[in-house]
N, C-alpha and C positions, 0 to 999 in steps of 0.2 A: 504494500502501499503505499502509495508516494504522495508528498505533499501537494500535486497538482489533483490527484483523486480527491483528498480533503476539501480543499479547496471548493470544489466543484458540488460537494456534497453541501457545504455549509453554503454555496451561490444558492442552490437549489431549495436548502431549507429556508432562506432570507426570502425570498420570491414566496412562498408559501405561508411563512408566518408575517408578512408585513401588512400586517392588519386583516390579515382574510382574503381569499379569494375565490371565486366562482370558477366553475368546467373551466371556463377560456382560458386564465390563468393556470391553473391545476395542469390541464391538457399540455397547456406550451410547455409548464417547466417538466415534466417527464417525458415528452416528447423527444424536445432540444437539450434537455439536463441529464436527467438522471440517463436516458439510454446511454448518454455519451460516457457513462462509467463504466460500459461494457467493451469499449474499446480503450479506455486509457488502464483499467483497473489489469492486475497482474492476473496470470489463470487462477482461475476460482477463488482471486481475491472478493471480488463482488459478491457471492453469494456468501460469502466468510462474513464479509463486515459489512453488507447492506442489502439485508436477505429482505426487501419490502418487495410487493407485489407490481411491478412496474407496470402490468398490464391490467391493473386493476381500476377501472375507473370511478375516479375519486371525483366527487362532482361539486364540492363545496358544500358537501349536509353536515348532517352532525357528526361524520365521520371527517371532516375536513382538520379539527383541532388536534384529535387522536392521533391523525396523520402524521401531524408538524411536531407533537411531541416524540414520536417512533423517530423521526427522521433526526430531530435536536438530540435524542440519546445516541444515535447511531454516529452522528458527528460528532460528538462528543468524546466518545470511545476511538474513533478514528485520529482524533486531536490528540488523546492523551499517547495512545500507538507512534503517533509520527514524531509527537515531543517537539509540538509546534505551538510556540507562545499564544500568537497570534490568534491559529485555530480556537486554541482550551479557552482564549478570555471570551473567543466571538460566540463558542459553541454553549458557554454556559449564559452568554448574553440573550440568545435566540432561546434557550431553553427554558430560561427564565421566562421571556416575555410569552411564550406560548401558554405557559402553567399560570401566568397572570390574565392572558384572554380566557383561560379557563375556569376560574377562579379560585383555583389552588393556590392562596396567596402566602401561607407560611413557605411553600416547597419553592415558590419564585423567589422568593427573598431570598433563601437560600445559594441557588443560583447566580442572583443577580448579585449578590454581594461578593460571591466569588469571582465573580465577572469585575467588579470593582478593586478587588485586592490584586487581581491580575495586574489590572490596568498601571500599577504603580511603576512597572517596568515597561510601557507603553513607549513605542518608538512610532517613526513613520510609516513602517511597516502593516503597520495598525488599519491603514485609511488606506493604503492601494488597492487589496485585491478584491474592495468592496463597494470603493468610489462613494465613501460614506466615512465618515470617524466614528466609529464602535463606542466610542467614550461618551460622544453625544447620543448617541442611541439607548445607553445603557441606562445612562444618568437620567432621559427624558423618560424611559419607563419605570425607574426606581420611583423618580415623582410623582408618578399616578399612584403606585403602589405605596408610598409614602402615605398619600393624602386619603387613600382608601380606608385605611389603616388608622387612621386619626392622630396622624401627624401634618397638618396644613400647612405649617412654615418650615418645618424641614425637607415640604415639597417644592413649597416657592424657591427654597435655596437652591435645592439642585435645579431646579430649572431654570434658572438665573445662571448657574454655573453652565449647563449646557448653552445655553443664550451665546455667554462668554467665550466659550471653548472655540464655539463654532465659528464666530467671527474672528478670533485669534489663529485658526487655520484657514481663514479665508476663502470658505467651501458654504458657497449659495445655496446649496442642497439644505446641509446642514444645517443651515441657518433659517432657512426656511422652516424643515421640520423641527426645530428647536423652536422657533416661535409657534407652530402649529400645536404642539405639546403643550406649550404654555396658556395658550390659549383655552387648550382643556385644562389645564391646573386651574385657573381662575372660575372657568365655568363649575370647576367640583366645588371651587372654593366661592361659589353663588356672587363673584363680584363681576357684576355686567360692565361698568366700563373700562376694566383693566383687561377682561376678555375680549372686548371690543377692539381695545389697540392694538393686543396682539395679535388677532385676527387681521387685521387693515396692514399690518405688517409683513404678513406673512403673504397677505394677497400680493401687494408689490414685490415681494423676493419673485415668488412662484410667477405672476405675470411676467415681469422682466426677464428671468431666465428658462421660463419655458417649464415650468413644474404645475403641470395639471390639476394634478392630484392636491398637491399643499391649496390651490386658489381653491377649489371645489370645497376642501376640508374646511377652512380659512371663512368661506363664505358662510357655513353653518354656523358657525361661532360667532360670525358676524351679525347675525341674523335673532342669535339667539342673545346677544349683548344690547340689540334693541327692541327687542322684547321684554328683557329685563328692566330696562328702561323706560318702559311706555308705551315703546312704539309695538305693539302686539300684532297690528296687521302686517305691516311691513317687516316686521321679524320672520315671521313665519313664512310669508312670501321667498323672502331671502333664505330661510331654512332649507326649502322646497328647491330651491333652483340650486341647490349647492347639494343636495343630496341627489337629485338627478343626476348632475357630473359625476359625483363619487360614485354612485351605481354603473354609471357607463363604463366607469374603467374595469369596471370588474370584480373591485374590492366590496366584499360584505358583513367582515367582522363587526365594525362600529355602526352601522346601519340602523340596528336594533336601538341604540342608544341614540342615537340623531333622530330616530323616531317617537322618543320617550321626552324630547326637549321640544318637540314642535306639539305630539299631546299635553305636555304641561302649560304650553303658551295658549293652545286652542282652548284647554281649560279655564284659563284666566278668562278671557274673552267668551267662555259660556259658549262656544260654539258646540253645534251636537256632535260632530266627527271624532271628536278627543279619544271615546272610549275605544272606535274604530282603530283608532289609528294606533291607541298601546294595545291592542289586540293584535293587530299585524306585528307590533314589534318584539311582542310576546310569543308568536310564531316562529319569527324569525333568530329569537332567541333559541328555541327549540333546533333550528334545522342547522345553526353554524355550531352551536357549541360554546359560544362566546359568552360566559355564564356569569363573569365578573359582576355584570350590570343587572342581575338578576333580582335583587331584594331590591334595589331603588325602581326598574321597570312595576315590581308588583306595589308598591307602596304608592305609585303614581296612579296606577289603575283603582287603587284603593281610595286613594284620595279623589280623583272623580267620581266614580260611584257617590263618595258619601259629600262630592260638593265643598271638600275642604280647598280645595283652589281658588285663595282668595286676589283681591286685585293689586294687592301692594308687591311690588317688583322684586323684592328683596330675598322672595322663595317661597315654599311651600307653605301652607297653612294658612286657613280663612279667621278671620275676626268673628266671622257667621256664629249663627247660636246651629240651628237644627239642621242635621244632615239632611239632603234631600233622598225624598223614596220613602218606602214602607219598611217594615221588618225585614223581609225578603233580603231586598237590597242592601240596608246595614249590615246584615248578617253577612253578606257578600261581600261587601267593602270589607268589615273586619278582619273575614278570611285571607282578604289579600294583604291587610297591613300586618298580621300575624307571621303571615308566612315570609313577607319579607323579615321581619323581626326573624324568624330564625333560620333564613337562608344565611343576614348578615353574621347571627354569632358563629355559625358553621365555618364560614370563611373568615370572622376574623376582621371584617369589614367595618371596625367602629363607627365611621362616617357614616353607613346606609344605616347603622343600628340608631345612632342618635336619630336619626331624621325619621326613620319606622316607630322609635318610642316615641316622638313627639307626635305622629301622626295618631298615635293610637291613645296618647294622652287627650288630645283634641275630641276624638270621637266619644270617648267614655265619659269624659265631661258632660257632654248632651245629653249623659241619662245619670249624671251626678254618681259615677260608678267608677271616678277616677284614680283615689286613693294607691291602691296597688300599682300601677302604672305610672303615676306619680313618685313612688319609692322609685322603682326601676329606673324610670329616667332620671334622677339623683343621682344613682348607682355608676350609671353609665356616664353623667354626664362631669361626675366627681374623678372616672379615670383620667379624662382630656388633662393634657399639662402645658398645652399650646394652642392656637388657634381660637383664642378668648374671645377674639375680639371681630371674628369671622360670624357671619350672619346666623350661621347655623348655631353656634351656641348662644350667640345673643339670644335669639328666639327661644333655645332651651331655658337659659337665666329667667326669662320672662312668664314661659308656663309653670316653673318651680317656684315663682312668686319673688323672683329678682334676688337672686342668692346670691353674695358676692362674687366678684370675676374671678380673684386668685383660689385656687385650690390648695 
């Protein structure tokens, strides 16, 4: 097994795990990348080191991320066998990335932190084989993981580091990518103006240097920023425009989250199609296996059913009193919120858990049954040691009766 083979394996992996792909991109990978391994591999080497069924028609369905994980594990074994430090760093990064999208957050952190440790000996060779800077990539993914796990300030620091590094290496692609991830971080933190600013910067870079995917993704976050600032109709229109362009690229893995953003904006405006939008997002969640957003989508569905999406641009959670609908709808909404809580706890996604706990308090408060839910919310809030000025933590304090900000 030679290094060229290992790098080809990793190239195939990166294409598969670059936010997920539909059948067109997966077919392209297998036809034009993996089949080349048959030529480059030593006799018997392919079967021994990369025993994936190349003839299998993986179509970007629920098998996509499982396939990506298998490829990543194979790539890591190849990298360790050939003792290529760049490959080892990259394989840990891609395996961690895949596990993150699958919602296996603890395992994802293990590999991403190994990638970070390996980057201490990083040199220019870390960029050349892949046309992007690996450190910018894993810093961006680690920032998402930090935010989901309940460390929003660390997440922001890593995102800013990724932007600085991309600027330092003078790579427009890396900088556009880092700006796009930064917009996502600010969306996670529910910071509309900051998300809007990063999105506009990514759009400018993407348009100037010919990165249509960066433009598409950033257009979605620009739309979310507008909607969060009170321009709901314009924001929804822009998000849909970006989603159409994103889907045309063949990438699918983030589409369910984008749909959730649209549904949230629709809910604030009282649009009838909001529930259909979130149901479509949940269907997509099942077909791609991108389960890291599962808790958020179920929470949003519950909030939509219960009429909890208020007019305030800062985030989810209405100041209205009684949920809409009868007992059946209330039961369905509560089931969705409790499912969101269960998923978040299983994943160790503290930020999603906090939001679901707040939604549950709002629901039970309408029935005068919020006492136990408030105790649970207080415990979750007390876990946080940073991000106390973010909208989510401020809303939690308000629900708890304005407990002290320090913990």
